[in-house]
N, CA, C and O of each residue as an XYZ file, in Angstrom:
524
protein
N       7.585      9.209    -41.892
C       7.357      9.706    -40.514
C       6.581      8.805    -39.600
O       6.667      8.885    -38.375
N       5.734      7.848    -40.307
C       4.951      6.909    -39.381
C       5.953      5.894    -38.928
O       5.766      5.356    -37.837
N       7.008      5.572    -39.656
C       8.030      4.547    -39.145
C       8.838      5.155    -37.979
O       9.239      4.429    -37.069
N       9.079      6.473    -37.999
C       9.695      7.182    -36.868
C       8.866      7.111    -35.691
O       9.388      6.836    -34.610
N       7.522      7.350    -35.794
C       6.654      7.284    -34.665
C       6.631      5.910    -34.055
O       6.691      5.735    -32.838
N       6.540      4.933    -34.942
C       6.511      3.542    -34.493
C       7.707      3.225    -33.665
O       7.576      2.530    -32.657
N       8.863      3.695    -34.030
C      10.176      3.448    -33.346
C      10.066      4.141    -31.894
O      10.504      3.612    -30.873
N       9.464      5.316    -31.932
C       9.331      6.075    -30.573
C       8.423      5.439    -29.654
O       8.618      5.500    -28.440
N       7.377      4.792    -30.191
C       6.335      4.241    -29.312
C       6.682      2.788    -28.840
O       6.038      2.276    -27.924
N       7.612      2.185    -29.413
C       7.881      0.850    -28.963
C       8.399      0.672    -27.573
O       8.029     -0.308    -26.927
N       9.272      1.591    -27.036
C       9.823      1.416    -25.639
C       8.715      1.490    -24.652
O       8.878      0.865    -23.604
N       7.586      2.172    -24.825
C       6.436      2.197    -23.885
C       6.002      0.859    -23.387
O       5.966      0.649    -22.174
N       5.671     -0.058    -24.252
C       5.226     -1.380    -23.710
C       6.260     -2.010    -22.738
O       5.871     -2.759    -21.842
N       7.520     -1.725    -22.900
C       8.576     -2.291    -22.036
C       8.414     -1.746    -20.565
O       8.726     -2.417    -19.581
N       7.942     -0.579    -20.508
C       7.782      0.036    -19.151
C       6.518     -0.557    -18.462
O       6.520     -0.889    -17.277
N       5.459     -0.665    -19.267
C       4.156     -1.110    -18.744
C       3.682     -2.312    -19.611
O       2.744     -2.194    -20.399
N       4.346     -3.434    -19.440
C       3.904     -4.637    -20.221
C       2.483     -4.984    -20.020
O       1.999     -4.767    -18.909
N       1.830     -5.442    -20.856
C       0.355     -5.718    -20.759
C       0.155     -6.830    -19.761
O      -0.831     -6.827    -19.023
N       1.058     -7.773    -19.719
C       0.924     -8.922    -18.753
C       1.198     -8.544    -17.313
O       0.928     -9.279    -16.363
N       1.764     -7.326    -17.217
C       1.981     -6.949    -15.764
C       0.999     -5.896    -15.239
O       1.160     -5.370    -14.138
N      -0.036     -5.599    -16.066
C      -1.162     -4.751    -15.739
C      -2.078     -5.691    -14.919
O      -2.286     -6.870    -15.206
N      -2.618     -5.003    -13.830
C      -3.521     -5.853    -12.947
C      -4.684     -4.868    -12.654
O      -4.515     -3.680    -12.383
N      -5.865     -5.485    -12.738
C      -7.040     -4.766    -12.248
C      -7.422     -5.315    -10.883
O      -7.722     -6.500    -10.739
N      -7.408     -4.442     -9.885
C      -7.723     -4.781     -8.555
C      -9.133     -4.239     -8.169
O      -9.484     -3.087     -8.422
N      -9.835     -5.068     -7.602
C     -11.201     -4.627     -7.057
C     -11.093     -4.396     -5.540
O     -10.727     -5.265     -4.750
N     -11.437     -3.179     -5.218
C     -11.409     -2.673     -3.767
C     -12.322     -3.548     -2.934
O     -13.444     -3.845     -3.343
N     -11.835     -3.976     -1.733
C     -12.621     -4.795     -0.734
C     -12.790     -3.937      0.393
O     -12.133     -2.905      0.526
N     -13.694     -4.350      1.254
C     -13.999     -3.741      2.541
C     -12.686     -3.728      3.357
O     -11.990     -4.735      3.490
N     -12.402     -2.567      3.876
C     -11.241     -2.448      4.785
C      -9.864     -2.072      3.944
O      -8.802     -1.921      4.549
N      -9.950     -1.943      2.610
C      -8.842     -1.641      1.782
C      -8.663     -0.107      1.864
O      -9.623      0.658      1.960
N      -7.375      0.295      1.822
C      -7.048      1.701      1.516
C      -5.780      1.678      0.679
O      -5.124      0.646      0.541
N      -5.451      2.834      0.126
C      -4.442      2.956     -0.891
C      -3.041      2.450     -0.300
O      -2.285      1.771     -0.994
N      -2.752      2.794      0.942
C      -1.505      2.429      1.558
C      -1.377      0.901      1.569
O      -0.340      0.349      1.203
N      -2.413      0.258      1.983
C      -2.392     -1.300      2.091
C      -2.222     -1.961      0.672
O      -1.474     -2.918      0.473
N      -2.939     -1.397     -0.225
C      -2.891     -1.989     -1.669
C      -1.491     -1.725     -2.179
O      -0.893     -2.632     -2.757
N      -0.938     -0.557     -2.004
C       0.428     -0.105     -2.474
C       1.405     -1.057     -1.888
O       2.239     -1.589     -2.621
N       1.356     -1.319     -0.562
C       2.302     -2.121      0.118
C       2.284     -3.605     -0.455
O       3.314     -4.220     -0.730
N       1.086     -4.076     -0.594
C       0.773     -5.398     -1.034
C       1.482     -5.712     -2.476
O       2.038     -6.774     -2.757
N       1.350     -4.578     -3.331
C       1.934     -4.842     -4.663
C       3.337     -4.139     -4.831
O       3.851     -4.034     -5.945
N       3.878     -3.710     -3.798
C       5.228     -3.058     -3.881
C       5.305     -1.712     -4.730
O       6.337     -1.426     -5.337
N       4.253     -0.951     -4.750
C       4.254      0.247     -5.519
C       3.826      1.412     -4.573
O       3.457      1.198     -3.418
N       3.899      2.683     -5.137
C       3.537      3.839     -4.198
C       2.091      4.154     -4.332
O       1.415      3.785     -5.292
N       1.647      4.845     -3.337
C       0.312      5.459     -3.335
C       0.127      6.342     -4.445
O      -0.884      6.284     -5.146
N       1.126      7.220     -4.654
C       1.237      8.242     -5.659
C       1.006      7.586     -7.051
O       0.263      8.136     -7.863
N       1.592      6.499     -7.312
C       1.537      5.844     -8.552
C       0.158      5.345     -8.857
O      -0.344      5.472     -9.974
N      -0.493      4.730     -7.767
C      -1.804      4.225     -7.906
C      -2.778      5.320     -8.302
O      -3.584      5.151     -9.218
N      -2.695      6.459     -7.594
C      -3.505      7.690     -7.847
C      -3.276      8.182     -9.273
O      -4.219      8.555     -9.972
N      -1.956      8.176     -9.712
C      -1.641      8.686    -10.980
C      -2.280      7.756    -12.111
O      -2.934      8.234    -13.038
N      -2.057      6.486    -11.971
C      -2.503      5.552    -12.987
C      -4.080      5.590    -13.159
O      -4.621      5.382    -14.245
N      -4.778      5.880    -11.972
C      -6.258      5.826    -11.953
C      -6.910      7.142    -11.892
O      -8.120      7.253    -11.693
N      -6.060      8.212    -12.073
C      -6.686      9.518    -12.087
C      -7.398      9.951    -10.842
O      -8.344     10.738    -10.873
N      -6.868      9.359     -9.626
C      -7.590      9.701     -8.340
C      -7.158     11.007     -7.789
O      -5.956     11.274     -7.781
N      -7.978     11.795     -7.356
C      -7.644     13.101     -6.783
C      -7.550     13.049     -5.172
O      -6.895     13.871     -4.531
N      -8.233     12.057     -4.628
C      -8.177     11.845     -3.207
C      -7.771     10.412     -2.887
O      -7.542      9.586     -3.770
N      -7.690     10.152     -1.561
C      -7.390      8.825     -1.085
C      -8.561      7.959     -0.898
O      -8.401      6.782     -0.574
N      -9.722      8.458     -1.078
C     -11.052      7.645     -0.792
C     -11.249      6.715     -1.808
O     -11.115      6.988     -3.001
N     -11.594      5.511     -1.326
C     -11.914      4.333     -2.212
C     -13.302      3.887     -1.900
O     -13.807      4.113     -0.800
N     -13.970      3.208     -2.928
C     -15.287      2.590     -2.623
C     -15.049      1.108     -2.723
O     -14.134      0.651     -3.408
N     -15.889      0.359     -2.025
C     -15.814     -1.058     -2.057
C     -16.408     -1.408     -3.542
O     -17.434     -0.874     -3.962
N     -15.688     -2.315     -4.252
C     -16.117     -2.673     -5.644
C     -15.401     -1.802     -6.701
O     -15.382     -2.087     -7.898
N     -14.827     -0.741     -6.169
C     -14.007      0.100     -7.239
C     -12.919     -0.695     -7.872
O     -12.314     -1.559     -7.236
N     -12.658     -0.409     -9.138
C     -11.618     -1.249     -9.754
C     -10.528     -0.217     -9.966
O     -10.779      0.922    -10.357
N      -9.203     -0.693     -9.670
C      -8.042      0.118     -9.825
C      -7.099     -0.599    -10.771
O      -6.932     -1.815    -10.679
N      -6.485      0.136    -11.672
C      -5.422     -0.504    -12.538
C      -4.171     -0.377    -11.814
O      -3.813      0.707    -11.353
N      -3.488     -1.448    -11.695
C      -2.115     -1.432    -10.983
C      -1.126     -2.075    -11.913
O      -1.477     -2.967    -12.684
N       0.274     -1.570    -11.839
C       1.319     -2.042    -12.487
C       2.325     -2.592    -11.440
O       3.325     -1.920    -11.190
N       2.121     -3.740    -10.836
C       2.930     -4.132     -9.759
C       4.469     -4.284    -10.267
O       4.765     -4.471    -11.447
N       5.338     -4.182     -9.274
C       6.681     -4.431     -9.626
C       6.755     -5.945     -9.980
O       5.781     -6.693     -9.891
N       7.969     -6.324    -10.380
C       8.139     -7.844    -10.876
C       7.411     -8.710     -9.904
O       7.442     -8.482     -8.695
N       6.727     -9.748    -10.461
C       6.022    -10.704     -9.592
C       6.891    -11.221     -8.510
O       6.401    -11.397     -7.394
N       8.082    -11.468     -8.729
C       8.945    -11.940     -7.735
C       9.083    -11.087     -6.465
O       9.335    -11.534     -5.346
N       8.872     -9.730     -6.806
C       9.051     -8.845     -5.673
C       7.989     -8.920     -4.582
O       8.237     -8.644     -3.409
N       6.725     -9.328     -5.051
C       5.677     -9.393     -4.054
C       5.851    -10.735     -3.388
O       5.507    -10.842     -2.211
N       6.334    -11.728     -4.006
C       6.531    -13.045     -3.304
C       7.664    -12.843     -2.230
O       7.482    -13.207     -1.068
N       8.901    -12.223     -2.664
C       9.882    -12.037     -1.822
C       9.535    -11.239     -0.546
O       9.941    -11.585      0.563
N       8.746    -10.131     -0.766
C       8.284     -9.275      0.273
C       7.428     -9.995      1.227
O       7.515     -9.776      2.435
N       6.591    -10.860      0.721
C       5.696    -11.580      1.590
C       6.519    -12.536      2.562
O       6.231    -12.659      3.753
N       7.481    -13.144      1.992
C       8.370    -14.013      2.779
C       9.132    -13.149      3.794
O       9.101    -13.464      4.983
N       9.785    -12.119      3.393
C      10.590    -11.259      4.167
C       9.776    -10.557      5.217
O      10.283    -10.314      6.312
N       8.432    -10.191      4.912
C       7.640     -9.546      5.866
C       6.888    -10.400      6.790
O       6.077     -9.908      7.575
N       7.147    -11.790      6.725
C       6.431    -12.701      7.506
C       6.749    -12.583      9.048
O       5.966    -13.054      9.873
N       7.853    -11.976      9.401
C       8.174    -11.694     10.696
C       7.316    -10.552     11.203
O       7.397     -9.430     10.704
N       6.498    -10.845     12.194
C       5.552     -9.800     12.725
C       6.315     -8.767     13.477
O       7.005     -9.133     14.429
N       6.253     -7.410     13.113
C       6.777     -6.369     13.771
C       5.778     -5.863     14.735
O       4.630     -5.614     14.364
N       6.182     -5.693     16.010
C       5.235     -5.195     17.017
C       5.886     -4.025     17.821
O       7.107     -3.870     17.854
N       5.075     -3.280     18.414
C       5.425     -2.116     19.242
C       4.623     -2.188     20.600
O       3.398     -2.303     20.638
N       5.356     -2.115     21.602
C       4.715     -2.248     23.059
C       4.425     -0.768     23.388
O       5.320      0.077     23.364
N       3.219     -0.500     23.679
C       2.742      0.892     24.048
C       3.342      1.195     25.380
O       3.341      0.359     26.284
N       3.868      2.415     25.508
C       4.477      2.931     26.765
C       3.474      3.918     27.329
O       2.661      4.467     26.585
N       3.518      4.153     28.646
C       2.683      5.228     29.300
C       2.867      6.518     28.552
O       3.991      6.945     28.288
N       1.688      7.180     28.189
C       1.818      8.492     27.558
C       1.839      8.429     26.079
O       1.676      9.467     25.439
N       2.038      7.229     25.451
C       2.081      7.143     23.978
C       0.750      7.485     23.385
O      -0.305      7.210     23.957
N       0.822      8.109     22.188
C      -0.469      8.416     21.454
C      -0.244      7.601     20.118
O       0.876      7.203     19.796
N      -1.324      7.390     19.397
C      -1.249      6.776     18.130
C      -0.386      7.692     17.102
O       0.251      7.171     16.187
N      -0.411      9.001     17.306
C       0.356      9.870     16.342
C       1.833      9.668     16.777
O       2.707      9.582     15.915
N       2.105      9.598     18.003
C       3.580      9.471     18.385
C       4.188      8.148     17.778
O       5.279      8.112     17.209
N       3.415      7.143     17.953
C       3.856      5.809     17.534
C       3.987      5.804     16.015
O       4.978      5.313     15.474
N       2.978      6.356     15.323
C       3.069      6.415     13.786
C       4.282      7.177     13.332
O       4.879      6.854     12.305
N       4.645      8.169     14.075
C       5.888      9.009     13.668
C       7.138      8.226     13.774
O       8.060      8.510     13.009
N       7.278      7.238     14.666
C       8.418      6.366     14.829
C       8.508      5.378     13.716
O       9.559      4.756     13.565
N       7.547      5.193     12.969
C       7.560      4.085     11.885
C       7.292      4.876     10.487
O       6.134      5.077     10.121
N       8.295      5.272      9.798
C       8.058      5.908      8.519
C       7.146      5.105      7.597
O       7.297      3.886      7.510
N       6.248      5.717      6.939
C       5.347      5.057      5.992
C       4.046      4.519      6.683
O       3.094      4.112      6.017
N       4.054      4.537      7.995
C       2.926      3.914      8.753
C       2.032      5.071      9.254
O       2.516      5.974      9.936
N       0.792      5.043      8.930
C      -0.137      6.176      9.444
C      -0.897      5.676     10.714
O      -0.855      4.490     11.038
N      -1.549      6.550     11.377
C      -2.408      6.268     12.441
C      -3.530      5.280     12.044
O      -3.860      4.330     12.754
N      -4.090      5.583     10.845
C      -5.104      4.742     10.350
C      -4.658      3.264     10.094
O      -5.420      2.326     10.326
N      -3.334      3.088      9.582
C      -2.814      1.837      9.435
C      -2.781      1.101     10.807
O      -3.182     -0.061     10.874
N      -2.344      1.709     11.821
C      -2.188      1.154     13.148
C      -3.560      0.723     13.624
O      -3.730     -0.370     14.164
N      -4.608      1.656     13.402
C      -5.917      1.305     13.848
C      -6.448      0.014     13.080
O      -6.946     -0.938     13.681
N      -6.312      0.063     11.829
C      -6.831     -1.020     11.050
C      -6.128     -2.322     11.364
O      -6.798     -3.332     11.579
N      -4.809     -2.344     11.398
C      -4.049     -3.596     11.675
C      -4.380     -4.220     13.022
O      -4.274     -5.428     13.234
N      -4.807     -3.283     13.965
C      -4.960     -3.683     15.447
C      -6.444     -3.669     15.810
O      -6.740     -3.848     16.992
N      -7.376     -3.478     14.931
C      -8.840     -3.297     15.296
C      -8.993     -2.361     16.352
O      -9.648     -2.697     17.338
N      -8.433     -1.130     16.278
C      -8.628     -0.058     17.242
C      -9.642      0.864     16.724
O      -9.537      1.219     15.550
N     -10.646      1.317     17.466
C     -11.612      2.186     16.971
C     -11.418      3.617     17.514
O     -11.634      4.585     16.785
N     -11.002      3.756     18.822
C     -10.846      4.994     19.380
C      -9.434      5.434     19.317
O      -8.676      4.937     18.484
N      -9.016      6.393     20.200
C      -7.622      6.884     20.374
C      -6.980      6.540     21.644
O      -5.831      6.939     21.834
N      -7.630      5.792     22.608
C      -7.120      5.461     23.774
C      -6.248      4.149     23.652
O      -6.607      3.166     23.004
N      -5.029      4.249     24.369
C      -4.112      3.061     24.297
C      -3.739      2.772     25.752
O      -3.715      3.657     26.608
N      -3.440      1.452     25.995
C      -3.119      1.050     27.333
C      -1.613      0.675     27.308
O      -1.214     -0.094     26.434
N      -0.764      1.186     28.230
C       0.479      0.903     28.356
C       0.673     -0.611     28.445
O      -0.102     -1.279     29.130
N       1.673     -1.168     27.781
C       1.878     -2.636     27.734
C       1.116     -3.399     26.564
O       1.370     -4.573     26.295
N       0.244     -2.710     25.945
C      -0.427     -3.308     24.788
C       0.486     -3.526     23.666
O       1.204     -2.582     23.336
N       0.564     -4.645     23.025
C       1.489     -4.913     21.835
C       0.608     -4.537     20.553
O      -0.525     -4.997     20.407
N       1.160     -3.735     19.703
C       0.502     -3.292     18.466
C       1.295     -3.937     17.317
O       2.525     -3.941     17.292
N       0.520     -4.477     16.373
C       1.092     -4.977     15.076
C       1.472     -3.731     14.295
O       0.669     -2.804     14.192
N       2.707     -3.687     13.729
C       3.149     -2.596     13.012
C       3.300     -2.994     11.559
O       4.151     -2.422     10.877
N       2.604     -3.846     11.091
C       2.506     -4.308      9.667
C       1.144     -4.890      9.403
O       0.336     -5.106     10.306
N       0.927     -5.128      8.174
C      -0.311     -5.755      7.745
C      -0.005     -7.179      7.528
O       0.015     -7.633      6.384
N       0.240     -7.923      8.580
C       0.735     -9.243      8.426
C      -0.020    -10.163      9.377
O       0.245    -11.365      9.415
């Protein structure tokens, strides 16, 4: 029976190879979406792997991550080097703009553009990526 158990347990390391496990220390300004994007994984997976109930992080907190193939993050960095911008139109709100870009939140836009309030000026160019 123990040989049978051993056979069943062998495929698991192929899914989560120990050399692909990464411990990430949260820095000031980090949030789950930013970390997830950086490593090509979902926020849901980060929360699942670390038993997180909320999206709140603390500076210095350690997160266990299983990034996609190392090539993925390098390719993504090269592909994402073209800055995506959005020019604010009269009447735009951060909520309206965020809705136009799937996967981008109001908080992302604020963080990437050093915006503290909710007021926008028409003609302002906003970065729509963490680049």
